[in-house]
C-alpha positions in Angstrom: 87.1 36.5 103.5 88.6 40.0 102.9 92.2 40.9 102.7 92.5 42.0 106.3 91.0 39.0 107.8 93.3 36.7 105.5 96.4 38.3 107.3 95.1 38.8 110.8 92.7 35.8 111.0 89.1 35.5 111.4 88.9 37.0 114.7 90.6 40.3 113.9 88.0 42.5 115.2 88.1 41.1 118.7 89.1 43.9 121.3 88.7 47.0 119.3 89.2 48.6 115.8 92.0 50.4 114.5 91.3 52.8 111.5 88.0 51.2 110.7 89.7 47.9 109.5 88.6 45.7 112.3 92.1 44.9 113.5 92.5 45.1 117.1 95.4 46.7 118.8 98.3 44.5 119.7 100.9 44.6 122.5 104.1 44.1 120.6 107.6 43.2 122.1 110.7 43.8 119.9 114.2 42.9 121.1 116.7 44.7 118.8 120.4 44.5 119.1 120.6 48.3 117.8 117.9 51.1 117.5 118.3 55.1 117.0 117.5 55.4 120.8 119.7 52.7 122.0 123.2 51.7 120.7 122.9 52.7 117.1 125.4 50.8 114.6 124.0 50.8 111.2 120.8 50.8 109.1 118.9 48.2 111.5 118.8 50.9 113.9 116.8 53.1 111.6 114.4 50.3 110.4 113.7 49.0 113.9 112.9 52.7 115.4 110.8 53.7 112.5 109.0 50.3 112.5 108.0 50.7 116.2 106.8 54.3 115.6 104.8 53.4 112.8 103.0 50.5 114.8 102.3 53.1 117.5 100.8 55.5 115.2 98.6 52.7 113.8 97.3 52.2 117.6 99.5 49.4 118.7 101.5 49.3 121.9 105.1 48.9 121.2 107.8 48.0 123.9 111.4 48.1 122.1 114.1 46.1 124.4 117.6 47.4 123.1 121.1 47.5 124.3 122.0 50.4 126.6 124.8 52.8 126.6 126.3 53.9 129.6 124.8 57.5 129.7 121.1 56.3 128.7 118.4 55.6 131.2 116.7 52.1 131.7 113.5 53.2 130.3 112.1 56.2 128.1 109.0 56.6 126.1 110.3 58.2 122.9 107.2 59.1 120.2 105.1 56.6 122.0 107.4 53.7 121.9 108.4 52.1 125.2 112.5 51.8 125.0 113.6 49.2 127.8 117.3 49.4 127.6 119.6 46.8 129.2 123.3 46.0 129.5 124.6 43.6 127.2 128.1 42.0 127.4 130.2 42.5 124.3 131.3 39.5 122.6 133.5 39.4 119.4 131.2 36.7 118.1 128.1 38.7 117.0 125.7 35.6 117.3 126.9 35.4 121.0 126.3 38.9 121.7 122.9 38.9 120.4 122.2 36.0 122.6 123.5 37.7 125.7 121.0 40.6 124.9 118.3 38.1 124.6 119.0 36.5 127.8 119.0 39.8 129.3 115.4 40.0 128.5 114.5 36.5 129.6 111.3 37.9 131.0 109.9 38.5 127.5 110.5 34.9 126.4 108.3 33.5 129.4 105.2 35.9 128.2 105.0 37.2 131.7 106.6 40.8 131.2 103.8 43.4 131.0 101.4 40.8 129.5 102.9 41.1 126.0 101.5 38.1 124.7 100.2 39.5 121.1 103.6 39.9 119.2 107.3 39.2 119.9 109.6 40.1 117.4 113.5 39.8 117.4 115.4 42.0 115.2 
């Protein structure tokens, strides 16, 4: 078993090839409290945005679900990343506020939205 198979499993080459490594392209859903193209608060916004762009550069389809500022549209494709912006109610309790964001994105949890069954990643 090579290093790629060890990380991605024995069936990593099923469905295509990215960069000659036998890794199939994934559909990835990321739920993030902040991002550079949503509501940016701190350094997590940089991490989430660049992570998503890097995954797109590697051939994956990335959908980033983030909080929406009043002047922002619901959807935008930026550098290949699909940004889905939702309003999330403010709460002085950070955990409650993040829970509100996740509830707004309930379609992801069911696995029905856009067929994003490969990877779901909350940040």
